[in-house]
C-alpha positions as CSV (number, residue, x, y, z in Angstrom):
1,M,17.7,24.3,-19.0
2,L,16.4,27.1,-21.6
3,L,13.7,26.5,-23.7
4,S,15.6,27.0,-27.2
5,A,17.6,24.0,-25.8
6,W,15.1,22.0,-25.7
7,R,14.9,21.7,-29.7
8,Y,17.7,19.4,-30.2
9,K,18.0,17.6,-26.9
10,R,17.5,14.2,-26.6
11,F,16.3,13.0,-23.5
12,H,17.1,9.7,-21.1
13,V,14.9,6.8,-22.2
14,S,13.9,6.4,-18.3
15,F,12.5,10.4,-18.9
16,V,10.1,9.3,-21.7
17,L,8.8,5.8,-20.0
18,A,7.9,8.2,-17.0
19,G,5.7,10.6,-19.6
20,L,4.4,7.3,-20.5
21,C,3.8,6.2,-16.9
22,F,2.1,9.4,-16.1
23,G,0.0,9.1,-19.5
24,V,-1.7,5.6,-18.7
25,L,-2.4,7.0,-15.1
26,F,-4.5,9.7,-16.4
27,G,-6.1,7.9,-19.0
28,L,-6.8,4.9,-16.4
29,L,-9.2,7.6,-14.4
30,A,-10.3,9.1,-17.8
31,G,-11.3,5.1,-18.8
32,R,-13.7,4.7,-16.3
33,L,-16.3,7.0,-17.9
34,I,-15.7,5.9,-21.4
35,H,-17.0,3.0,-23.2
36,I,-15.3,2.7,-26.3
37,V,-16.5,-0.5,-28.9
38,F,-13.5,-0.9,-31.4
39,W,-10.3,-0.8,-29.5
40,W,-8.1,-2.8,-31.5
41,P,-7.1,0.6,-33.6
42,I,-6.6,2.8,-30.8
43,A,-4.3,0.2,-29.3
44,V,-2.0,-0.5,-32.4
45,I,-2.4,3.9,-33.0
46,A,-1.0,3.9,-29.5
47,I,1.7,1.4,-29.8
48,A,3.0,2.9,-32.9
49,L,3.2,6.2,-31.1
50,I,5.3,5.0,-28.0
51,I,7.6,3.0,-30.7
52,A,8.6,6.6,-32.4
53,S,8.0,8.0,-29.3
54,L,11.1,5.6,-27.6
55,R,13.2,6.2,-30.7
56,S,12.9,9.8,-31.4
57,R,13.1,11.0,-27.7
58,R,12.8,14.5,-28.4
59,W,10.8,17.2,-26.4
60,Y,8.0,16.5,-28.9
61,A,8.5,12.5,-28.6
62,C,7.7,12.8,-25.0
63,L,4.5,14.9,-25.7
64,I,3.2,12.2,-28.1
65,I,4.0,9.1,-25.2
66,I,2.2,11.1,-23.1
67,I,-0.8,11.1,-25.3
68,A,0.0,7.3,-26.4
69,G,-0.7,6.7,-22.4
70,M,-3.5,8.0,-22.3
71,M,-5.3,6.3,-25.1
72,L,-3.7,2.9,-23.7
73,G,-4.8,3.8,-19.9
74,V,-8.4,5.0,-21.7
75,L,-8.6,1.5,-23.7
76,R,-7.8,-0.4,-20.9
77,G,-9.8,1.6,-18.4
78,S,-13.0,1.3,-20.4
79,L,-12.5,-2.3,-21.4
80,F,-12.2,-3.3,-17.5
81,A,-15.3,-1.4,-16.5
82,E,-17.2,-3.0,-19.1
83,Q,-16.2,-6.5,-17.0
84,L,-17.1,-4.6,-13.9
85,R,-20.9,-3.5,-15.2
86,A,-21.2,-7.4,-15.5
87,L,-21.8,-7.7,-11.7
88,D,-24.2,-5.1,-11.9
89,R,-27.0,-7.2,-13.0
90,Y,-27.4,-9.1,-10.0
91,V,-27.8,-6.3,-7.7
92,G,-31.3,-6.7,-5.8
93,Q,-30.5,-10.6,-6.7
94,Q,-30.4,-13.6,-4.6
95,I,-27.1,-14.9,-5.8
96,T,-24.9,-18.0,-5.2
97,V,-21.0,-16.5,-5.2
98,E,-17.7,-19.1,-5.2
99,G,-14.6,-17.0,-5.0
100,T,-11.6,-16.8,-2.7
101,I,-10.9,-15.1,0.1
102,M,-8.4,-12.1,-0.3
103,Q,-7.1,-11.0,2.8
104,D,-7.1,-12.1,6.1
105,P,-11.2,-12.1,7.8
106,V,-12.0,-9.8,10.7
107,L,-14.5,-12.2,12.8
108,K,-17.0,-9.0,14.8
109,N,-16.5,-9.1,18.3
110,G,-18.7,-11.6,20.0
111,S,-20.0,-12.9,17.1
112,N,-20.0,-15.8,14.2
113,V,-20.0,-12.9,11.3
114,W,-16.5,-12.7,9.2
115,E,-15.6,-9.9,7.4
116,A,-14.1,-10.5,3.8
117,E,-12.6,-9.4,1.0
118,I,-13.7,-11.7,-1.7
119,G,-11.9,-12.1,-5.2
120,N,-12.2,-14.5,-8.4
121,I,-15.8,-14.2,-8.7
122,R,-18.2,-16.7,-10.6
123,V,-21.5,-16.4,-10.3
124,N,-23.7,-19.3,-12.6
125,D,-20.1,-21.0,-13.2
126,A,-19.2,-17.2,-15.3
127,R,-15.8,-15.3,-14.1
128,H,-16.2,-12.4,-13.1
129,A,-13.9,-8.9,-12.8
130,G,-13.7,-6.8,-9.6
131,G,-14.2,-8.0,-5.6
132,M,-17.0,-8.2,-3.2
133,Y,-16.7,-7.2,-0.3
134,V,-19.1,-9.5,2.2
135,T,-20.1,-10.8,5.9
136,I,-20.3,-14.4,6.8
137,V,-22.1,-16.3,9.1
138,S,-19.9,-18.9,10.5
139,D,-19.0,-21.0,12.6
140,D,-16.2,-22.7,11.0
141,I,-13.2,-20.5,11.1
142,V,-12.1,-19.2,7.4
143,K,-9.0,-17.9,6.2
144,R,-7.2,-16.0,3.8
145,G,-6.9,-17.6,0.5
146,D,-9.9,-20.4,1.3
147,T,-12.3,-20.7,-1.7
148,V,-15.5,-20.5,-0.2
149,T,-19.3,-20.5,-2.0
150,F,-22.0,-18.6,-0.2
151,S,-25.1,-17.5,-1.0
152,G,-27.3,-14.4,-0.2
153,K,-28.7,-10.8,-1.7
154,A,-26.3,-8.3,-3.9
155,L,-25.7,-4.7,-2.9
156,E,-24.8,-1.8,-4.7
157,G,-20.8,-1.7,-4.2
158,F,-18.4,1.5,-2.7
159,G,-15.0,2.4,-3.4
160,S,-13.3,-0.5,-5.2
161,F,-16.0,-3.4,-5.0
162,Q,-18.8,-3.3,-7.7
163,V,-21.2,-5.6,-5.3
164,V,-21.4,-6.3,-1.7
165,M,-23.3,-8.7,0.7
166,H,-24.2,-9.1,3.9
167,R,-24.8,-11.9,6.3
168,A,-23.8,-14.2,3.8
169,S,-25.0,-17.9,4.1
170,L,-21.7,-20.1,3.5
171,Q,-21.8,-22.8,2.0
172,H,-18.6,-24.8,1.4
173,I,-15.0,-23.9,2.1
174,T,-12.2,-25.5,0.4
175,R,-8.7,-24.9,2.0
176,P,-5.6,-24.8,-0.6
177,N,-2.1,-26.1,0.9
178,D,-0.7,-22.4,1.8
179,V,3.2,-22.9,3.7
180,F,3.6,-19.7,3.9
181,L,0.3,-19.2,5.5
182,A,0.3,-22.4,8.0
183,V,4.2,-21.0,9.4
184,R,2.6,-17.9,10.0
185,D,-0.5,-18.9,11.9
186,S,1.8,-21.1,14.0
187,F,4.2,-18.2,14.5
188,A,1.0,-16.3,15.8
189,E,0.1,-19.2,18.2
190,A,3.6,-19.2,19.3
191,V,3.4,-15.5,19.9
192,R,0.2,-15.7,22.0
193,K,1.7,-18.6,24.3
194,V,4.0,-16.2,26.0
195,M,2.5,-12.7,25.5
196,P,-1.0,-11.7,26.4
197,E,-3.8,-9.9,24.6
198,P,-3.9,-7.4,23.3
199,E,0.0,-6.9,23.2
200,A,0.4,-10.4,21.2
201,S,-2.5,-9.3,18.5
202,L,-0.4,-6.4,18.0
203,G,2.9,-7.1,17.7
204,L,1.9,-9.5,15.3
205,G,0.3,-6.3,13.1
206,F,3.7,-5.1,13.1
207,V,5.9,-8.5,12.1
208,V,3.3,-9.7,9.7
209,G,0.6,-7.4,9.2
210,Q,-2.0,-9.5,10.5
211,K,-4.7,-7.1,12.3
212,S,-7.8,-9.7,11.9
213,A,-6.9,-10.7,15.8
214,L,-7.0,-6.9,16.9
215,P,-10.1,-5.5,19.4
216,S,-12.8,-3.3,17.8
217,D,-11.7,-0.5,20.4
218,L,-8.2,-0.5,19.7
219,V,-8.8,-0.5,15.9
220,E,-10.6,2.6,16.4
221,Q,-8.3,4.1,18.1
222,L,-5.4,3.5,15.5
223,K,-7.5,5.4,13.6
224,I,-8.1,8.2,15.2
225,V,-4.5,8.5,16.1
226,G,-3.5,7.8,12.4
227,L,-1.6,5.0,13.1
228,T,-3.4,2.0,11.2
229,H,-0.9,1.9,8.5
230,M,1.9,0.6,11.4
231,V,-0.2,-2.9,11.8
232,V,-0.7,-3.6,7.8
233,A,1.6,-4.9,6.1
234,S,3.1,-2.4,3.6
235,G,6.6,-0.8,2.4
236,Y,7.2,0.3,6.1
237,N,7.3,-2.8,7.5
238,L,9.4,-4.1,4.6
239,T,11.4,-1.4,4.4
240,I,12.8,-2.1,8.3
241,L,13.2,-5.6,7.3
242,V,15.0,-4.7,4.0
243,R,17.0,-2.3,5.7
244,F,18.1,-4.2,8.7
245,A,19.0,-7.4,6.3
246,R,21.5,-5.3,4.2
247,R,23.2,-3.5,6.4
248,L,23.9,-7.4,8.2
249,L,25.1,-8.6,4.7
250,A,26.4,-6.5,3.3
251,K,30.1,-6.0,5.6
252,R,29.7,-9.7,4.1
253,S,29.5,-9.3,0.5
254,R,27.2,-7.4,-2.2
255,Y,25.5,-10.3,-3.7
256,L,24.9,-12.3,0.0
257,A,23.0,-8.5,1.1
258,F,21.3,-8.7,-2.6
259,A,20.3,-12.3,-2.5
260,G,19.6,-12.0,1.6
261,S,17.4,-8.8,1.1
262,M,15.0,-10.6,-2.1
263,L,14.4,-13.3,0.3
264,L,13.2,-11.4,2.6
265,V,11.2,-9.9,0.4
266,V,9.3,-12.6,-1.1
267,G,8.6,-14.9,2.0
268,F,7.6,-11.5,3.5
269,V,4.7,-10.7,0.9
270,F,3.2,-14.6,0.9
271,V,2.6,-14.6,4.7
272,S,1.4,-10.9,4.6
273,G,-0.7,-11.8,1.7
274,F,-1.0,-9.8,-1.7
275,S,-2.7,-6.8,-0.7
276,A,-2.7,-3.9,-3.0
277,S,-0.3,-1.9,-0.7
278,M,2.0,-5.0,0.0
279,N,2.2,-5.4,-3.8
280,R,3.7,-2.1,-4.3
281,A,5.3,-2.0,-1.5
282,A,7.3,-5.3,-3.1
283,A,7.8,-3.7,-6.5
284,V,9.5,-0.6,-5.5
285,T,11.8,-2.3,-2.8
286,I,12.8,-5.2,-5.3
287,L,13.7,-2.2,-7.8
288,S,15.3,-0.4,-5.2
289,L,17.2,-3.3,-4.4
290,L,18.3,-3.7,-8.2
291,A,19.8,-0.5,-8.7
292,W,21.5,-0.7,-5.7
293,Y,23.2,-3.6,-6.3
294,Y,24.6,-2.2,-9.6
295,G,25.8,0.4,-8.7
296,R,22.7,3.2,-9.7
297,K,19.4,4.6,-8.3
298,F,16.2,5.0,-9.2
299,H,14.7,8.9,-9.0
300,P,11.7,8.5,-6.7
301,V,9.4,10.1,-9.1
302,K,10.4,8.2,-11.7
303,L,10.3,5.0,-9.6
304,I,6.8,6.1,-8.1
305,L,5.4,6.5,-11.6
306,Y,6.7,3.4,-12.8
307,V,4.9,1.2,-10.0
308,A,1.8,3.1,-10.1
309,A,1.4,2.7,-14.0
310,V,2.1,-0.7,-14.3
311,S,0.1,-1.8,-11.0
312,A,-3.0,0.1,-11.9
313,F,-2.8,-0.9,-15.3
314,M,-2.6,-4.3,-14.1
315,H,-6.0,-3.8,-11.6
316,P,-7.6,-0.5,-12.5
317,L,-9.7,-0.6,-9.7
318,Y,-6.8,0.0,-7.5
319,V,-6.6,3.9,-9.4
320,W,-10.6,3.8,-8.7
321,G,-11.0,3.4,-4.8
322,D,-9.0,1.2,-3.4
323,L,-7.7,3.1,-0.1
324,G,-4.9,1.1,0.9
325,W,-3.2,1.6,-2.9
326,L,-3.8,5.6,-2.9
327,L,-2.6,5.7,0.9
328,S,0.4,4.0,0.1
329,F,1.5,6.0,-3.0
330,A,0.7,9.5,-1.1
331,A,2.8,8.2,1.6
332,F,5.4,7.0,-0.3
333,T,5.7,9.8,-2.4
334,G,5.6,12.4,0.7
335,I,8.6,10.7,2.6
336,L,10.6,10.0,-0.9
337,V,10.0,13.1,-2.5
338,I,8.4,16.0,-0.2
339,A,10.8,15.0,2.5
340,P,14.2,15.1,0.6
341,I,12.9,18.9,-0.2
342,I,11.9,20.0,3.1
343,T,15.1,18.2,4.6
344,Q,17.8,20.0,2.2
345,S,16.2,23.1,2.2
346,L,16.8,23.5,6.0
347,T,20.1,21.4,6.5
348,K,23.5,23.0,5.6
349,K,25.0,21.6,2.3
350,G,27.0,18.8,3.8
351,R,25.5,18.2,7.0
352,E,23.5,15.0,7.5
353,P,19.9,16.0,9.1
354,N,20.3,14.2,12.9
355,A,18.1,11.5,13.3
356,I,14.8,13.0,15.1
357,F,14.8,16.2,12.9
358,Q,14.3,13.4,9.6
359,L,11.9,11.1,11.9
360,V,9.6,14.7,11.9
361,T,10.4,15.6,8.8
362,E,9.3,12.3,6.8
363,T,6.5,11.8,9.1
364,L,4.8,15.2,8.2
365,S,5.5,14.9,4.5
366,A,3.3,11.5,5.0
367,E,0.9,13.1,6.4
368,I,0.9,15.9,4.4
369,M,0.1,13.7,1.2
370,T,-2.2,11.6,2.8
371,L,-4.4,13.7,4.8
372,P,-6.8,14.9,2.1
373,I,-7.5,10.9,1.3
374,L,-8.1,10.3,4.4
375,I,-10.6,13.7,5.0
376,V,-12.8,12.3,1.9
377,S,-12.5,8.6,3.5
378,F,-13.1,9.0,6.8
379,G,-14.5,12.8,7.4
380,Y,-12.2,14.1,10.1
381,I,-9.1,15.0,10.4
382,P,-6.5,13.4,13.0
383,I,-5.3,15.4,15.3
384,F,-2.9,13.4,17.0
385,A,-1.0,11.8,14.3
386,L,1.8,13.6,13.6
387,L,2.8,13.4,17.4
388,A,1.8,9.4,17.7
389,N,4.1,8.5,14.2
390,V,7.0,10.6,16.5
391,I,6.6,9.2,19.5
392,V,5.8,5.2,18.0
393,A,7.7,5.1,15.0
394,P,10.8,5.3,16.7
395,V,10.5,2.3,18.8
396,I,8.7,0.0,16.1
397,P,11.7,-1.7,14.5
398,F,12.7,-3.1,18.0
399,A,8.9,-4.1,18.8
400,M,9.4,-5.5,15.7
401,L,12.4,-7.4,16.5
402,L,11.6,-8.5,20.7
403,T,8.3,-10.2,19.1
404,F,10.1,-12.1,16.5
405,I,11.9,-13.4,19.5
406,A,8.9,-13.6,21.6
407,G,7.7,-15.6,18.7
408,L,10.9,-18.0,18.7
409,V,11.0,-18.7,22.3
410,G,6.9,-19.4,22.2
411,W,8.2,-21.9,19.2
412,L,11.2,-23.5,21.2
413,M,10.9,-22.9,24.8
414,P,7.1,-22.4,25.9
415,A,8.2,-22.5,29.4
416,L,10.4,-19.7,29.1
417,T,7.7,-16.4,29.3
418,L,10.0,-14.1,30.9
419,L,12.1,-14.1,27.7
420,A,8.7,-12.8,26.1
421,L,8.5,-9.7,28.8
422,P,10.5,-6.8,26.8
423,A,7.8,-7.2,24.0
424,T,5.4,-7.3,26.0
425,I,6.6,-4.0,28.3
426,L,7.5,-2.5,25.0
427,I,4.2,-2.8,22.9
428,A,1.9,-2.1,26.0
429,Y,4.0,1.1,26.0
430,V,3.1,1.8,22.4
431,I,-0.8,0.6,23.8
432,A,-0.8,3.3,26.7
433,I,0.4,5.8,24.2
434,I,-2.3,5.2,21.5
435,E,-5.4,5.3,24.1
436,W,-3.7,8.8,26.0
437,L,-4.2,9.8,22.1
438,A,-7.0,8.8,21.3
439,S,-9.2,9.7,24.4
440,P,-10.0,13.5,23.8
441,E,-13.6,13.6,22.4
442,W,-11.2,16.6,20.2
443,A,-8.8,14.0,18.9
444,R,-10.4,13.9,15.5
445,I,-12.5,16.7,14.2
446,P,-14.8,16.0,11.7
447,V,-14.4,18.0,7.9
448,A,-15.7,17.6,4.5
449,M,-13.6,18.2,1.6
450,S,-14.7,18.1,-1.7
451,S,-12.4,16.8,-5.1
452,T,-11.8,20.3,-6.2
453,L,-10.1,21.3,-2.8
454,V,-8.5,17.9,-3.1
455,L,-7.0,18.6,-6.3
456,L,-5.7,22.0,-5.7
457,W,-4.3,20.9,-2.2
458,Y,-2.4,18.5,-4.7
459,S,-1.5,21.0,-6.8
460,L,-0.2,23.3,-4.7
461,I,2.4,21.1,-3.2
462,A,3.7,20.2,-6.7
463,F,3.9,23.5,-7.7
464,I,5.9,24.5,-3.9
465,G,8.2,21.4,-4.1
466,W,8.8,21.9,-7.5
467,R,10.4,25.9,-7.0
468,I,12.0,24.9,-3.9
469,W,13.2,21.8,-5.8
470,R,14.8,24.3,-9.2
471,R,16.0,27.2,-7.1
472,R,17.8,25.0,-4.4
473,K,19.2,22.4,-6.1
474,I,17.8,19.4,-4.2
475,D,18.8,16.0,-5.0
476,L,16.1,13.7,-5.0
477,L,18.4,10.7,-5.9
478,A,20.2,11.0,-2.1
479,S,16.9,9.6,-1.2
480,G,16.1,5.6,-1.7
481,V,13.9,2.7,-0.1
482,V,17.2,1.0,0.6
483,E,19.7,3.0,1.5
C-alpha cells in the first residue's frame, strides 16, 4: 500500500489492538526500571487515548495507541516491581515463609532434598508478589498444590525469582483435595506397574508433562540435545491432543469437535499444572478453537501479541525473565510465522509440502527463534538439536498414545504387561537416540552472547522475514494451531 493511501484508511480493530499489545509489552520491559509515584493520572490518560484510537483507527491512531499501551505497561511494571522490592528486605535474614508449591517439586537423586517453586508467599502474615526458588529438606513427600511452611536464610534471587532459599527446614504441610492431581498420580502409578524405568517416567513426561521422576542424567542429556520442551507440558503436547480430537470428532459434528477439544484443553491444563508455558499454550489453543468454530482464523502475529501482552500484564515476571514463557513464545513464533514464510517461499504455489519437509522447516524455525535465549540462559549451543528434533518428533504422538494405553492397562489389567510392550520399545528407542546424540563431548559448544547480539539476531530475522513476506505475498493465515 502506498503511504499516501494510508492517510484516509481505517485499520481493522484487530490491527489497532495488536498495536496496543505491542506497546504494553515494550512498556512492561521498561517498567521494571522506572519508579512511578502518581499512577492514576497516567492510567486515565492512557485509557482516554485507547478509547479515542479505537474510534478513529487512522494511521495516527495506531501510533497513539502504541504510546498508550507503553504507558499502561510502564505503569503496571513499575507498580509490580515496587511490590517485588518488598521481598528484598529479607535477603540475608532467617525467615519463616508460607506458600504454595506451584509446579511438581523435583527430588534430588539419593537425597531427601526437594527443589520447588513457591508462590502465594506470606512472610510474617504479609502477602508478597512474585515467587521463590526453594530447596526443602524433608523426608515427607511434597506435591504440587501443597501449602507449605518452611524456614531458612533468604538469599538474592535469579531469573524470575526475587529471592531463593537453600536447604530450608519444612515445618508444616497442608494438602488440598486436588482431584486432577490425584487422577494424574494414579495414572502415573498405573504406567509404572507395566513399564520399566526410565521409559515410564519419559512416557509420562510426554503425556502429562511430569518430569519430576526423570533421572538426572537423562534430564541433562535432554538439555544437551535440545529436547527438554518435549517433556514439559506445553503447546507441543496440547496441539497433538487437540488436533487428534478435532479431526476425530469433526466427522460427526463441528460442535462436538469444538466441545471435545475444549474439554481436553481444560482437563490437560488442570492435570499438568498452570505453568507459564502451559498458560500460553492453553490461551492460544482456546482462541484458535473459537476462531475455527466460527469459521475464522487468527493472524498468528496478532495472536502472539494478544496472548503475550495479556499474560505478561497479569504477571510481569513472565516477560522479565521466565525462561519457559520466553522459549514458549519464541518457538511458537518460529512455527507459526517463520516456518510458513520458509515453506511457501520454497514450495510452488498450489502444492502442499510433504510431511518431512514441513517437520524439518518447523523444527529449524523454532530452533532459530529459541537459540539466542538458550545461549544466554545456558551458555552453549546444542549441536544436535535440529537432528534430534527431526528424528524424535515424528514418534512423539505414537509414544503418547501407547503410553496412554499402557496406563489403561496398568489401571484395569496390570497382569497383561505384554500390552504395554509397544510403548516400552518405542520410548526405549527415543532414549537410545538421546543417549547417542548426547554422548560426544562436542555435542554442545560453549558460547557467550550479549543482549546487543540477541537484539541484532531478532532484528535481522524480522527484517528478512518481512522482506520475503512482502515480495512473495506469503499467506500466514494458512498456518494454525488446530488445523
